[in-house]
Each structure stands twice: as structure tokens, then as C-alpha cells.
C-alpha positions in Angstrom: -48.0 24.0 5.4 -51.6 25.1 6.0 -54.3 22.4 6.6 -57.9 22.7 7.8 -57.8 20.4 10.8 -54.9 19.1 12.9 -55.7 16.5 15.5 -52.9 16.2 18.1 -51.8 14.4 21.3 -54.0 11.3 20.7 -53.5 7.6 20.7 -53.7 7.2 17.0 -54.7 3.8 15.6 -53.9 3.8 11.9 -54.9 0.2 11.0 -51.9 0.2 8.6 -49.7 -2.9 8.4 -50.7 -6.3 9.9 -52.0 -5.0 13.2 -53.5 -1.8 14.4 -50.6 0.6 13.7 -50.7 2.4 17.0 -48.9 5.8 17.5 -49.1 6.6 21.2 -48.5 10.4 20.8 -50.0 10.7 17.4 -51.5 13.4 15.2 -53.5 13.6 11.9 -53.5 16.5 9.5 -56.6 17.0 7.3 -56.9 19.2 4.2 -60.3 19.3 2.6 -61.6 15.8 2.6 -58.2 14.1 2.5 -55.7 13.0 5.1 -52.6 15.1 4.5 -50.3 13.4 7.0 -50.3 10.9 10.0 -47.4 10.8 12.5 -46.2 11.9 15.8 -47.6 15.1 17.4 -44.1 16.7 17.6 -43.5 16.3 13.9 -46.9 17.3 12.6 -47.2 20.3 15.0 -43.9 21.5 13.6 -44.7 21.0 9.9 -48.4 22.0 9.8 -50.5 25.0 10.7 -54.3 24.5 10.9 -57.5 26.5 10.8 -58.6 24.3 13.7 -56.6 22.2 16.2 -58.3 19.4 18.0 -56.5 18.4 21.2 -57.0 14.6 21.4 -55.3 14.1 24.8 -56.9 11.1 26.5 -58.6 10.3 23.2 -58.4 7.4 20.8 -58.2 8.5 17.2 -59.0 5.9 14.6 -60.6 5.3 11.2 -64.4 5.4 11.2 -66.0 2.0 11.5 -67.5 0.4 8.3 -70.8 -1.4 8.5 -70.4 -3.7 5.5 -74.0 -5.0 5.5 -77.0 -3.1 6.9 -80.7 -2.7 5.9 -81.6 0.7 7.3 -85.0 0.9 5.7 -86.5 -1.8 7.9 -85.3 -0.4 11.3 -88.8 1.0 11.6 -89.9 -2.4 12.8 -87.1 -3.0 15.3 -88.0 -5.5 18.0 -91.0 -7.2 16.4 -89.4 -10.5 15.6 -87.0 -11.6 18.3 -87.0 -14.9 20.2 -88.8 -16.6 17.3 -88.3 -19.8 15.3 -89.4 -18.2 12.0 -88.6 -14.5 12.2 -88.9 -13.7 8.5 -92.3 -15.2 7.5 -94.1 -14.8 10.8 -92.3 -11.7 12.2 -91.1 -9.5 9.3 -93.3 -10.2 6.3 -96.7 -9.2 8.0 -95.2 -5.7 8.4 -93.3 -5.5 5.1 -96.6 -6.0 3.2 -97.8 -2.6 4.5 -94.5 -0.6 4.6 -94.4 2.5 2.4 -91.4 4.3 0.9 -91.9 7.1 3.4 -91.8 4.6 6.3 -88.5 3.2 5.0 -86.9 6.6 4.6 -88.0 7.9 8.0 -86.8 4.7 9.8 -83.6 4.7 7.8 -82.6 8.2 9.1 -82.9 7.2 12.7 -80.9 4.0 12.0 -78.1 6.1 10.4 -78.0 8.3 13.4 -77.7 5.3 15.6 -74.7 4.1 13.6 -72.9 7.4 13.6 -73.3 7.8 17.3 -71.5 4.5 17.7 -68.7 5.3 15.4 -69.9 4.1 12.0 -68.8 6.4 9.2 -69.4 4.2 6.1 -72.8 2.4 5.7 -73.0 -0.4 3.1 -76.8 -0.1 2.8 -78.8 -2.8 1.0 -82.5 -2.2 1.0 -85.6 -1.4 -1.0 -86.4 2.1 -2.3 -82.7 3.0 -2.1 -83.1 5.8 -4.5 -85.1 7.5 -1.7 -83.0 6.3 1.2 -79.8 7.5 -0.4 -80.9 11.1 0.2 -80.6 10.5 4.0 -76.8 9.9 3.5 -76.5 13.0 1.3 -78.2 15.1 4.0 -76.6 13.7 7.2 -73.1 13.6 5.6 -72.3 9.9 6.1 -70.3 7.8 3.6 -72.5 5.2 1.9 -72.0 2.3 -0.6 -75.6 1.5 -1.5 -77.5 -1.2 -3.4 -81.2 -1.7 -4.2 -82.2 -5.1 -2.9 -83.5 -6.8 -6.0 -85.9 -9.8 -5.8 -89.0 -11.1 -7.6 -91.2 -11.7 -4.5 -94.8 -10.3 -4.6 -96.3 -8.6 -1.6 -98.6 -11.6 -0.9 -95.5 -13.8 -0.2 -96.3 -13.3 3.4 -99.5 -15.4 2.9 -97.5 -18.5 2.0 -97.2 -21.4 4.5 -93.7 -22.0 5.8 -91.9 -24.4 3.4 -94.0 -23.6 0.3 -92.0 -22.7 -2.8 -91.8 -18.9 -3.3 -93.7 -17.5 -6.2 -91.8 -15.1 -8.5 -93.2 -12.0 -10.3 -90.8 -11.0 -13.1 -92.3 -7.5 -13.4 -91.5 -6.8 -9.8 -87.9 -8.0 -10.4 -87.5 -5.6 -13.3 -89.0 -2.7 -11.4 -86.4 -3.2 -8.6 -83.6 -3.8 -11.0 -84.5 -0.5 -12.7 -84.2 1.3 -9.3 -80.8 -0.3 -8.8 -79.7 0.9 -12.2 -81.1 4.4 -11.4 -78.8 4.4 -8.4 -75.8 3.4 -10.6 -76.5 5.9 -13.3 -77.5 8.9 -11.2 -76.0 8.6 -7.7 -72.7 6.8 -8.1 -69.9 9.2 -7.3 -72.1 12.0 -5.8 -70.9 14.2 -3.0 -67.3 14.1 -4.2 -67.4 10.3 -4.2 -68.9 10.0 -0.7 -71.9 8.1 -2.3 -71.1 5.0 -4.3 -73.4 2.3 -5.7 -73.2 -1.4 -6.4 -75.7 -4.1 -7.5 -77.8 -6.0 -4.9 -79.5 -9.3 -5.8 -81.2 -10.3 -2.6 -80.4 -14.0 -2.8 -80.4 -17.0 -5.2 -83.7 -18.2 -3.7 -85.6 -15.0 -4.1 -85.3 -14.5 -7.9 -85.2 -16.4 -11.1 -82.0 -17.7 -12.6 -82.7 -15.4 -15.6 -82.7 -12.3 -13.5 -79.6 -13.5 -11.6 -77.8 -13.9 -15.0 -79.0 -10.5 -16.1 -77.5 -8.9 -12.9 -74.3 -10.9 -13.4 -73.9 -9.4 -16.9 -74.7 -5.9 -15.6 -72.0 -6.3 -12.9 -69.5 -6.8 -15.7 -70.8 -3.8 -17.7 -70.8 -1.5 -14.6 -67.7 -3.1 -13.1 -69.7 -3.6 -9.9 -69.7 -5.9 -7.0 -72.7 -8.1 -6.3 -73.9 -7.7 -2.7 -75.9 -10.9 -2.1 -77.2 -13.1 0.7 -75.8 -16.6 0.2 -76.7 -19.7 2.3 -78.2 -17.3 4.7 -80.6 -19.8 6.4 -82.3 -23.1 6.2 -85.2 -21.4 4.4 -82.9 -20.5 1.5 -81.4 -24.0 1.3 -84.9 -25.6 1.4 -86.0 -23.3 -1.4 -82.9 -24.0 -3.6 -83.1 -27.8 -3.2 -86.9 -27.7 -4.1 -86.4 -25.5 -7.1 -83.1 -26.6 -8.5 -82.1 -29.7 -6.7 -78.9 -28.0 -5.5 -77.7 -26.2 -2.4 -76.9 -22.5 -2.9 -73.1 -22.7 -3.2 -73.2 -25.5 -5.8 -75.9 -23.6 -7.7 -73.8 -20.4 -7.8 -70.6 -22.2 -8.7 -72.3 -24.0 -11.6 -73.7 -20.7 -12.9 -70.5 -18.7 -12.7 -71.2 -16.5 -9.7 -68.3 -17.5 -7.5 -65.6 -14.9 -8.3 -64.1 -11.7 -7.0 -67.3 -9.7 -7.8 -69.4 -11.6 -5.3 -69.8 -10.4 -1.7 -71.4 -13.4 0.0 -73.4 -12.3 3.1 -73.8 -14.7 6.0 -73.0 -18.2 4.7 -74.8 -19.3 7.8 -75.8 -22.7 6.4 -72.6 -23.3 4.4 -70.7 -26.5 5.2 -66.9 -26.3 5.8 -66.4 -27.6 2.3 -68.8 -25.1 0.7 -67.1 -22.3 2.7 -63.7 -23.3 1.4 -65.1 -23.3 -2.2 -66.4 -19.8 -1.8 -63.2 -18.5 -0.2 -60.9 -20.0 -2.8 -63.1 -18.6 -5.6 -62.1 -15.0 -4.8 -65.5 -14.0 -3.5 -65.5 -12.2 -0.1 -67.7 -12.8 3.0 -69.6 -10.6 5.4 -70.4 -12.0 8.9 -73.2 -10.4 10.9 -72.6 -11.9 14.4 -75.4 -10.3 16.4 -78.1 -10.8 13.8 -77.5 -14.4 13.0 -76.9 -15.2 16.7 -80.4 -13.8 17.6 -82.3 -15.0 14.5 -80.8 -18.5 14.1 -78.8 -19.2 17.2 -75.8 -20.0 14.9 -72.3 -18.8 14.3 -71.5 -18.5 10.5 -68.1 -19.9 9.3 -66.0 -16.7 9.2 -62.9 -18.3 10.8 -63.1 -21.2 8.3 -63.4 -18.7 5.5 -60.3 -16.9 6.6 -58.4 -20.1 7.2 -59.3 -21.0 3.6 -57.6 -17.9 2.3 -60.6 -15.6 1.9 -61.2 -12.0 2.9 -64.1 -11.4 5.4 -65.5 -8.6 7.5 -68.4 -7.6 9.8 -71.8 -6.0 9.3 -74.7 -5.4 11.6 -77.5 -6.5 9.3 -81.0 -5.2 10.3 -82.6 -3.9 13.4 -85.7 -6.3 13.4 -83.2 -9.2 13.7 -80.1 -7.8 15.4 -82.0 -5.1 17.4 -79.0 -2.7 17.2 -76.8 -1.4 14.5 -73.6 -0.8 16.5 -70.3 -2.0 15.1 -68.8 -2.1 18.7 -71.5 -4.7 19.4 -70.5 -6.7 16.3 -66.8 -6.8 17.1 -67.5 -8.1 20.6 -70.1 -10.6 19.5 -68.0 -11.9 16.7 -65.0 -12.5 18.9 -66.9 -14.1 21.8 -69.2 -16.3 19.7 -66.2 -17.7 17.7 -64.3 -18.4 20.9 -67.3 -20.4 22.1 -67.8 -22.2 18.8 -64.2 -23.3 18.7 -63.9 -23.8 22.5 -60.7 -21.7 22.2 -60.3 -18.3 23.9 -57.3 -17.5 21.7 -59.2 -17.4 18.4 -60.8 -14.2 16.9 -58.6 -11.9 18.9 -59.4 -8.2 19.4 -57.1 -7.0 16.6 -58.9 -9.3 14.1 -62.3 -8.0 15.3 -61.2 -4.3 14.9 -59.7 -5.0 11.4 -62.9 -6.7 10.4 -64.8 -3.5 11.1 -62.3 -1.2 9.4 -59.6 -2.0 6.8 -60.8 -5.6 6.0 -64.4 -4.2 5.6 -63.0 -1.7 3.1 -61.3 -4.4 1.2 -64.4 -6.6 1.0 -66.4 -3.6 -0.3 -63.7 -2.5 -2.8 -63.1 0.9 -1.2 -59.8 0.2 0.7 -58.0 2.7 -1.5 -60.1 5.4 0.1 -61.1 4.4 3.6 -60.5 1.8 6.3 -57.1 3.1 7.6 -55.4 6.4 8.4 -52.9 7.1 5.7 -51.9 10.2 3.7 -54.0 10.4 0.6 -57.0 8.6 2.0 -60.4 10.2 2.8 -60.6 11.8 6.2 -63.1 9.5 7.9 -62.0 9.6 11.5 -63.6 9.1 15.0 -62.4 10.2 18.4 -63.3 8.2 21.5 -63.0 9.3 25.1 -60.5 7.1 26.9 -61.5 8.6 30.2 -64.9 6.8 30.0 -65.1 4.0 32.6 -65.4 1.4 29.9 -61.7 2.1 28.9 -60.4 2.2 32.5 -57.6 1.6 33.2 -55.6 2.8 30.2 -52.2 1.0 30.2 -49.4 1.4 27.8 -46.5 -0.4 29.6 -45.5 -3.2 29.9 -48.5 -4.1 27.8 -51.1 -1.9 26.0 -54.7 -2.7 26.7 -56.6 -0.1 24.6 -57.6 -2.3 21.8 -58.9 -5.2 24.0 -60.9 -2.6 25.9 -62.2 -1.1 22.7 -63.5 -4.5 21.5 -64.6 -6.2 24.7 -65.7 -3.2 26.8 -66.7 -0.2 24.7 -70.3 0.2 23.8 -70.3 3.1 21.4 -71.2 6.0 23.6 -67.5 6.7 24.0 -67.4 8.1 20.5 -67.4 11.9 20.9 -66.4 13.2 17.5 -67.0 11.9 14.0 -65.3 13.4 11.0 -66.6 12.1 7.6 -65.0 13.2 4.3 -63.2 15.9 6.2 -66.3 17.5 7.8 -67.3 17.3 11.4 -70.6 15.4 11.4 -70.8 14.8 15.1 -69.2 16.8 17.9 -69.6 16.4 21.6 -72.0 13.6 20.7 -74.3 15.9 18.8 -74.9 15.3 15.1 -74.4 18.7 13.5 -76.1 18.2 10.1 -79.7 17.3 11.1 -82.4 17.8 13.7 -82.1 14.5 15.6 -85.3 15.0 17.7 -87.4 15.8 14.7 -86.1 12.7 12.9 -87.0 10.4 15.8 -90.4 12.0 16.2 -91.3 11.6 12.5 -90.1 8.0 12.5 -92.1 7.1 15.6 -95.3 8.4 14.1 -94.6 6.4 10.9 -93.9 3.2 12.9 -97.2 3.6 14.8 -99.1 4.0 11.5 -97.4 1.0 10.0 -98.3 -1.2 13.0 -101.9 -0.2 12.8 -102.2 -0.9 9.0 -100.5 -4.3 9.5 -102.5 -5.3 12.5 -104.7 -8.0 10.9 -101.7 -9.6 9.2 -99.7 -9.5 12.4 -102.5 -11.2 14.3 -103.0 -13.8 11.5 -99.3 -14.7 11.6 -99.6 -16.0 15.2 -95.9 -15.3 15.8 -94.0 -16.5 18.9 -93.7 -13.0 20.2 -97.5 -12.5 20.0 -98.0 -15.8 22.0 -95.6 -14.5 24.6 -97.6 -11.3 24.9 -100.9 -13.1 25.4 -99.2 -15.2 28.1 -98.1 -12.1 29.9 -94.4 -12.7 29.2 -93.9 -9.4 27.3 
């Protein structure tokens, strides 16, 4: 049988079954944008002829990584809010007040490039002006499951003192909701299904109950997930108690949001009891290890969520908090931080970390019928990593196999040489083939400098920790 691409002689990790589904001398046949077959090299070389054969000797062949929660539009302010006690109001908001749609789009493209270079093939992007940002995914060739981040917060929210109750502007909420519906109506299913859309309420503390209920009803009409921050920090809990007299989980349970449509992001401030309630409701969870570790110095309760019967996965969150959007980083952080939290080196093992960035992420996002594992009939989203890089040394297969532990605890992302997304080679020999990378970085750098200049007065007024460190000669 004739196929377009035949990958042979690799260590193929299928992520099928309960583990990683390793085939040591494996092969993958691709026809169009679909995986035609997965098996041993001897069998597929006999049964298939290809337009192009990729020799994967000394390569790891695996499903592309899925970043289940990322805000690419704010990567343009990477590194402005680290090592701070209030990163959002004093670090982020002074910039956000001055950020334009063009700034978001230009920063987003560089962020997507960063992810692809580290093995991400599916980006679950959740940001403002997504009707503009989505065109980056169309152009670069990545898979995306996008949502407009809907809230009712006015631009002057950055002027509030820490702890003051947020003011809501219903017209802003309706404007952002309209953009989310524009996504759903005009972009869902584009590029042969490579672009899909869901609804994105930002959080129960950032919008009125009326708008939350409206989005809940729309989720039923559109049969959509609700991608939402839940118990993401002490700021949220403080706002919820002041406004409703209830913590986030109790509030969402009372109002009918805890069900299989909800994707609860972070749960940083959820108690064990609240975590169990969310898990047993059918809602899913996304854990962003690096971001929450840096922003809050905390480890969200993903293990408790899993132990309560829930389904959970990993995301990288946003560059101003995490500082990098690299799922290799997230796998390692998630494993190490949970070992420390539980004082048990056996918990959150390498296989769980890898599954949380592939097949479990696909399940959480509702796309496991298409991506997340290598199986005949699924979309051809595949990455090839160089096992001869020093980070994988030594490669052992007997009496034990060490490839997956080395992938999770040692690899840094630069080992990814080839990225195939929807059957097309988007990166080869570490060069993205679909865009001019240098031009994208240059344009984004110019936009970042312009944004910083426009925001200067607000940045200085915020008196952030990072500004104090600069004045003291520490940065």
C-alpha cells in the first residue's frame, strides 16, 4: 500500500494502553493527515511504500506534546513579574492596560515557535483577542484548541489597591463573549479540523454570576467545554468570599458548574475536600507546575485529584509567570514538586508525567479520539527526538529501559528535531518550515519595547518587588 511518509527504525512510544506502549524497533505510516499504521519496522516496511521514508535510527518517535493551558498573547511581557508577592496586580496589570491586539499577536507567534521547538504540537490557547491570535496557528501549522478569555474587568482594574473588590463592566463582558462566539461560529473545524474552539470564562471571581450562567447555557448549546481558572490563588478566594460569602468550589457547585463540561485550571487554593468534590463531579483538572511554583510557591493538588478518581493533565500557563512554555519543563517540575510535597520519591513517576502531557491531556480537552497517542486512524501529530544527545545518554534497553525517565528528568526540548503536525512536516532539523522565525522575533521585540515605553508610568507607580530589586542593584 502507498503512503506519504513512513518512519522506520525508531523507538516508538505509542502511549496506548496503561503505560507508554513502547515498540523498540518501531515504525509509523502516515497517509495524508492520518496515521495509517503503527508497528514493527519489519512489518510496515513490507506492507507499505512511501513517498518519503524517514530513518529514525537512534530517534525517539512519539505523539506530539499537548499544552493544555497556555496564554500565548501575554508572552510579550515575559520576565516582568517573577520573584514577587503579587505578580498579577503589581507585575502584570500595569502592562496589560497598554497592550494592543497587535502586541498580543506578535508575542503569541514567538511563544508558539518556542513550544513547537520543544515538542508541543497542540496548544490549548486561552487569551484575549483570540480571533486574531488564531491566525498564527493557521499560518504556522500547529494544532490549536482555542478560547477567548472572557471577563468583565475594566482596564482601570490595575489602579485598585490589593484586596479591593473588583469592579465589573457588563459591556466589556459582552464584547469578549461576542469574540468567543465569533471563534465558535467561524473558526471551529478550520484547517481540516486542526483548529477547534471552546468557551473560556476567565474565573468565577472575574465576572458576574449572570455572565457565568450565560456561558454555561451557551456551553450546552454549542456542546462545548468550559476552560476556566478555579481556585487559582488566594486573590480569587478573597474576592469570592467578599462577594458571595463562599469559596470558589462551593459557589460553582451551588450554581451547577461542577460537571464534565468544566476544565478546572490550577485548583491551587482548593482544600483536599474541595479537590475531591471537583474530581467526583466529572470535571477535569489542569496543573501548571512551573507557573504556580514560581508565582505562588505552591503545588496544586493534582495527585489528590487523581486519587479521587479524576482525570488531570499538564499545561505551561503563561510566560510572564512561568517564564517558559516548554512541556518538557512541566513534566519534570510536576514530578519533582509532587515528590517533595509528599516526601515520597515514588509518587508522580515518569510515565504519569509523560501521559499527563500526551494522552491524558487529550482526554481532558476532549480530543483523545484524534490525538494524544499513536494509533491507526488518529491524526498524524508526531515528534522525533535525538537519542544521541547527551541528555539521553546512556540509552539502555536491557535489563531495564531508561528512555522514558531520561525524557522526563533530563531532556530539555532541544532534542526535538522533527515535528509533524496533521501529517505535514512543520519543523525539520530544528528549523520551522512554515514561517520566517527571525522576522517574527524581530517584530515581537519591537512591539515589546513599545509596550514597555507606553506602560512606563504605570510600571513605576506599581512599585513592584522586581522594580525595588533593580533599584537596589540586584537585577
